[in-house]
C-alpha positions as CSV (number, residue, x, y, z in Angstrom):
1,M,15.6,30.4,12.8
2,V,13.6,28.5,15.5
3,T,15.4,25.4,16.8
4,T,13.2,22.4,16.5
5,V,15.8,19.5,16.6
6,F,17.5,18.5,19.8
7,T,19.8,15.8,21.0
8,N,17.9,15.2,24.2
9,T,14.3,14.3,25.0
10,T,13.7,17.4,27.1
11,R,14.7,19.6,24.1
12,T,17.3,21.7,25.8
13,I,20.4,20.8,23.7
14,P,20.2,21.7,20.0
15,A,21.4,19.0,17.7
16,E,24.4,19.4,15.5
17,V,25.1,17.6,12.2
18,G,25.6,13.9,12.6
19,Q,24.1,13.7,16.1
20,G,21.2,11.5,17.1
21,V,17.9,13.3,17.6
22,G,16.2,12.8,21.0
23,G,13.6,15.5,20.6
24,L,11.6,17.3,17.9
25,A,9.6,20.4,18.9
26,D,6.0,20.8,18.1
27,L,5.6,24.3,16.6
28,S,1.8,24.3,16.9
29,G,1.9,25.4,20.6
30,N,0.0,22.3,21.6
31,D,3.1,20.6,23.1
32,N,2.8,17.4,21.1
33,H,6.5,17.0,21.0
34,A,8.3,13.9,19.5
35,T,10.9,12.0,21.5
36,Q,13.2,9.0,21.2
37,A,14.9,7.9,24.5
38,T,16.8,5.0,22.9
39,A,20.0,6.2,21.4
40,A,20.3,3.5,18.8
41,A,16.9,4.3,17.5
42,R,17.4,8.0,17.1
43,P,17.3,9.6,13.6
44,I,20.4,11.5,12.6
45,Y,20.4,15.3,12.1
46,Q,21.8,16.5,8.8
47,T,21.9,19.9,7.0
48,A,21.9,21.3,3.5
49,P,19.0,20.8,3.6
50,D,17.9,20.4,7.2
51,R,16.5,17.0,7.7
52,V,16.6,13.9,10.0
53,T,17.7,10.7,8.3
54,I,16.2,7.3,9.3
55,D,17.8,3.9,8.9
56,G,14.7,1.9,7.9
57,V,15.4,-0.5,10.7
58,D,14.3,1.1,14.0
59,D,14.8,4.9,13.8
60,K,11.7,6.7,14.8
61,M,10.3,9.5,17.0
62,T,7.2,9.0,19.1
63,V,4.4,11.5,19.7
64,T,1.7,11.0,22.3
65,V,-1.5,11.8,20.5
66,P,-4.0,13.4,23.0
67,V,-7.4,12.0,24.0
68,G,-9.8,12.2,21.0
69,G,-7.0,11.5,18.5
70,F,-6.4,13.4,15.3
71,T,-8.8,13.2,12.3
72,G,-7.7,15.4,9.4
73,T,-4.7,15.9,7.2
74,M,-1.1,14.9,7.3
75,V,1.4,16.6,5.0
76,L,4.8,14.8,4.8
77,G,7.9,16.1,3.1
78,T,10.7,13.6,2.5
79,D,13.9,13.3,0.5
80,Q,12.0,11.2,-2.1
81,G,8.7,13.1,-2.4
82,T,6.1,15.2,-0.7
83,A,2.3,14.5,-0.4
84,S,-0.8,15.1,1.7
85,Y,-2.9,12.4,3.2
86,G,-6.2,12.1,5.0
87,V,-5.6,10.5,8.4
88,N,-7.3,9.2,11.4
89,I,-4.8,8.8,14.3
90,P,-6.1,7.4,17.6
91,A,-5.0,8.6,20.9
92,G,-1.8,7.2,22.3
93,P,1.8,6.8,21.0
94,Y,2.3,7.5,17.3
95,D,5.5,6.8,15.3
96,I,7.1,9.6,13.3
97,G,9.3,7.8,10.8
98,G,7.2,4.9,9.9
99,R,5.7,1.9,11.7
100,G,8.3,0.9,14.2
101,G,10.9,2.8,12.1
102,L,10.6,0.2,9.4
103,Y,8.3,1.5,6.7
104,F,8.5,5.0,5.4
105,P,8.2,6.7,2.0
106,G,11.8,8.0,1.9
107,N,15.0,8.0,3.8
108,A,14.8,11.4,5.6
109,I,12.1,13.7,7.0
110,V,12.3,17.3,6.1
111,G,8.9,18.3,7.5
112,Q,5.7,16.8,8.8
113,L,2.4,18.5,9.7
114,I,-0.5,16.7,11.3
115,R,-3.7,18.7,11.6
116,D,-6.7,17.7,13.6
117,G,-9.2,18.8,11.1
118,A,-9.1,18.9,7.3
119,L,-6.7,21.3,5.5
120,S,-8.1,23.1,2.5
121,E,-6.6,22.0,-0.8
122,G,-4.8,25.4,-1.0
123,D,-3.4,25.1,2.5
124,A,-2.2,21.6,1.9
125,E,-0.5,22.8,-1.3
126,A,1.1,25.7,0.5
127,T,2.4,23.4,3.2
128,E,3.9,21.0,0.6
129,A,5.5,24.0,-1.1
130,Y,7.0,25.2,2.2
131,F,8.5,21.8,2.8
132,V,9.9,21.7,-0.7
133,S,11.4,25.1,-0.4
134,N,13.2,23.9,2.7
135,G,14.7,20.8,1.0
136,A,12.1,18.2,0.5
137,T,11.7,16.6,-2.9
138,A,8.5,17.7,-4.6
139,S,7.5,14.6,-6.5
140,Y,7.8,10.9,-6.2
141,G,8.3,10.7,-10.0
142,A,11.9,9.5,-9.8
143,V,11.3,6.6,-7.4
144,T,11.5,3.2,-8.9
145,N,11.1,1.0,-5.8
146,F,8.0,1.8,-3.8
147,S,8.1,-1.5,-1.9
148,T,6.8,-1.2,1.7
149,F,6.7,2.6,1.5
150,W,3.3,2.9,3.3
151,R,3.1,-0.6,4.8
152,D,0.9,-0.8,7.9
153,W,0.1,2.9,7.8
154,S,-3.4,2.1,9.1
155,E,-4.0,5.8,9.9
156,I,-4.2,6.8,6.2
157,T,-7.9,7.2,5.1
158,S,-7.2,8.8,1.7
159,F,-4.3,8.5,-0.6
160,P,-3.1,11.2,-3.0
161,L,-2.6,10.9,-6.8
162,I,1.2,11.0,-6.6
163,D,3.5,10.5,-9.5
164,T,4.4,6.8,-9.6
165,S,5.3,6.6,-13.3
166,S,8.8,5.4,-12.7
167,G,7.9,2.7,-10.3
168,T,8.7,-0.9,-11.1
169,L,8.4,-2.5,-7.7
170,F,5.3,-2.1,-5.6
171,N,5.7,-5.1,-3.3
172,A,3.6,-4.5,-0.1
173,A,3.5,-0.8,-0.8
174,W,0.1,-0.4,0.8
175,D,-0.1,-3.7,2.7
176,G,-2.0,-3.1,5.9
177,C,-3.5,0.3,5.0
178,N,-6.7,-1.0,6.3
179,S,-8.4,2.4,6.7
180,L,-8.2,3.4,3.0
181,T,-11.7,3.6,1.6
182,S,-10.7,4.4,-2.0
183,F,-7.5,4.3,-4.1
184,P,-6.5,6.7,-6.9
185,L,-5.8,5.8,-10.6
186,I,-2.0,6.0,-10.1
187,D,0.4,5.3,-13.0
188,T,1.7,1.8,-12.6
189,S,2.5,1.2,-16.3
190,S,6.1,0.4,-15.5
191,G,5.3,-1.9,-12.5
192,T,6.5,-5.5,-12.7
193,K,6.1,-6.6,-9.1
194,F,2.8,-6.3,-7.2
195,Y,3.3,-8.9,-4.5
196,A,1.0,-8.1,-1.5
197,S,0.6,-4.5,-2.8
198,W,-2.8,-3.9,-1.4
199,R,-3.1,-6.9,1.0
200,D,-5.4,-6.2,4.0
201,C,-6.8,-3.0,2.6
202,K,-10.0,-4.2,4.0
203,S,-11.9,-0.8,3.8
204,L,-11.5,-0.6,0.0
205,T,-14.9,-1.0,-1.6
206,S,-13.7,-0.7,-5.2
207,F,-10.4,-0.8,-7.1
208,P,-9.4,1.4,-10.0
209,L,-8.5,0.2,-13.5
210,I,-4.8,0.7,-13.1
211,D,-2.3,-0.3,-15.8
212,T,-0.7,-3.6,-14.8
213,S,0.3,-4.7,-18.2
214,S,3.9,-5.2,-17.2
215,G,3.1,-7.0,-14.0
216,T,4.5,-10.5,-13.5
217,S,3.9,-11.1,-9.8
218,F,0.4,-10.6,-8.3
219,G,0.8,-13.0,-5.4
220,Q,-1.4,-11.9,-2.5
221,A,-1.9,-8.5,-4.1
222,W,-5.5,-8.1,-2.9
223,R,-5.5,-10.8,-0.2
224,D,-7.9,-9.9,2.7
225,C,-9.5,-7.0,0.8
226,S,-12.7,-8.0,2.5
227,G,-14.6,-4.8,1.4
228,L,-14.3,-5.4,-2.4
229,T,-17.5,-6.5,-4.1
230,S,-16.2,-6.4,-7.7
231,F,-13.0,-6.2,-9.5
232,P,-12.0,-4.4,-12.8
233,L,-10.6,-6.0,-16.0
234,I,-7.0,-5.1,-15.3
235,D,-4.3,-6.3,-17.8
236,T,-2.7,-9.4,-16.3
237,S,-1.2,-10.6,-19.6
238,S,2.4,-10.7,-18.3
239,G,1.4,-12.4,-15.0
240,T,3.0,-15.6,-13.9
241,D,2.0,-15.7,-10.2
242,F,-1.5,-15.3,-8.8
243,Y,-1.0,-17.3,-5.6
244,L,-3.5,-16.1,-2.9
245,S,-4.2,-13.0,-5.0
246,W,-7.9,-12.6,-4.0
247,F,-7.8,-14.9,-1.0
248,N,-10.3,-14.0,1.7
249,C,-12.0,-11.3,-0.3
250,T,-15.1,-12.5,1.5
251,I,-17.7,-10.4,-0.3
252,L,-16.1,-10.4,-3.8
253,T,-19.0,-11.4,-6.0
254,S,-18.3,-10.0,-9.4
255,F,-15.2,-10.9,-11.5
256,P,-14.9,-9.9,-15.2
257,A,-14.7,-12.2,-18.2
258,N,-11.4,-12.5,-20.2
259,A,-9.3,-11.5,-17.2
260,F,-6.7,-14.3,-17.8
261,D,-7.0,-14.9,-21.5
262,N,-3.4,-14.0,-22.1
263,V,-1.6,-14.8,-18.8
264,K,1.8,-16.4,-19.0
265,G,1.8,-18.6,-15.9
266,G,-0.4,-21.1,-14.0
267,N,0.0,-20.5,-10.3
268,F,-3.5,-19.8,-9.2
269,N,-3.3,-21.8,-6.0
270,N,-5.7,-20.5,-3.4
271,A,-6.3,-17.3,-5.5
272,F,-10.1,-17.4,-5.0
273,L,-10.5,-19.3,-1.6
274,N,-13.1,-17.8,0.7
275,T,-14.7,-15.5,-1.8
276,N,-18.4,-15.0,-2.7
277,L,-18.2,-15.3,-6.5
278,T,-21.5,-15.5,-8.5
279,Q,-21.9,-18.4,-11.0
280,T,-21.2,-16.0,-13.9
281,S,-18.0,-14.9,-12.2
282,I,-16.6,-18.4,-11.5
283,D,-17.5,-19.3,-15.1
284,N,-15.7,-16.2,-16.4
285,I,-12.5,-17.2,-14.5
286,L,-12.6,-20.9,-15.6
287,V,-13.3,-20.1,-19.3
288,S,-10.6,-17.5,-19.3
289,L,-8.0,-19.9,-17.9
290,V,-8.9,-22.3,-20.8
291,A,-8.4,-19.5,-23.3
292,S,-5.0,-18.8,-21.8
293,G,-3.8,-22.2,-23.0
294,I,-1.6,-22.7,-19.9
295,A,-0.3,-26.2,-19.8
296,A,2.8,-25.8,-17.7
297,G,3.8,-24.4,-14.4
298,T,2.0,-24.7,-11.1
299,R,-1.4,-25.7,-12.5
300,V,-3.7,-25.5,-9.4
301,F,-7.0,-23.7,-9.2
302,N,-9.3,-23.9,-6.1
303,Q,-12.3,-21.9,-5.1
304,S,-14.3,-21.9,-1.9
305,G,-17.4,-19.8,-1.1
306,G,-19.8,-18.4,-3.5
307,S,-21.6,-20.3,-6.3
308,A,-20.8,-23.5,-8.1
309,P,-20.0,-23.2,-11.9
310,S,-22.6,-23.8,-14.5
311,A,-22.4,-26.4,-17.3
312,A,-20.1,-24.0,-19.2
313,G,-17.8,-23.7,-16.2
314,E,-17.8,-27.5,-15.7
315,A,-16.8,-28.0,-19.4
316,A,-13.9,-25.6,-18.8
317,I,-12.8,-27.6,-15.8
318,D,-12.7,-30.7,-17.9
319,T,-10.5,-29.0,-20.4
320,L,-8.2,-27.7,-17.6
321,R,-7.9,-31.1,-16.0
322,S,-7.0,-32.6,-19.4
323,R,-4.1,-30.2,-19.5
324,G,-2.8,-31.3,-16.1
325,W,-4.6,-28.8,-13.8
326,T,-5.9,-29.7,-10.4
327,V,-9.2,-27.9,-10.0
328,T,-11.4,-27.7,-6.9
329,V,-14.6,-25.5,-6.9
330,T,-17.7,-24.9,-4.8
331,G,-20.2,-27.6,-5.4
332,G,-17.6,-30.3,-5.7
333,Y,-17.4,-30.8,-9.4
């Protein structure tokens, strides 16, 4: 078997079980080897299966991406799942093991392939199968906590339809994935926490109708998604927190009717600041908040940008204020 894991950065001393990894060999022949000079930040080599474990604090390897960068496909096999992503990685240092060693979809790397140029679907599947045959977990289907798994992975341009059906926590899972242009209809039916899940995904132009019926926390979930122009009628009936949820979605014009008819809580503070809602959309939101009947909790609603409400929206504001809400909207009503 070819030795790819070494204790030193010059890749002359093969690593043994339990030792820190200073060098990982690039098998492509292009000499894009990964290194880690700091002993405390080195992943640990393990066997049965072969893998390098990372501590989620600072463990990482660094590759120097050549001039022109890599635009293509990344296949990543970990102890918790295996998947293929579209990526655009600029020239310069690139972290293997998550951003700064902090954010990574698993606790160990079994295999990682980065190709400058798209892999065919068949080749991607074959690479995933190879990693799985060498000890990677095939599916993310057993994972319950996806929090910060892909946070700040700004190189990801497309995300796969992985199995997230067991996931309950999605806090900041894709926060900072600002190169994602679309998002798949993943299974979030068990999800309860979506705090900052898609914050700063500013290249998303649309969002899928995912199942959020169990979600209680949506604070900052779509904050700074400045590419969204419309939003679907997701189920927010279990929601209690919408603080800053759509804040700074600067071109968001269309928001559906009945979105909050059955919500459980009243914290909408700053949820729609710096948006571009049409009159119909702001009316939709205000009328829906009235329908919810919320008369307790943090009853603040404020809007800036976009259109002022119509007479129907103003009537809804009067009702909300009579229930103890503080309401501020475009137009100063």
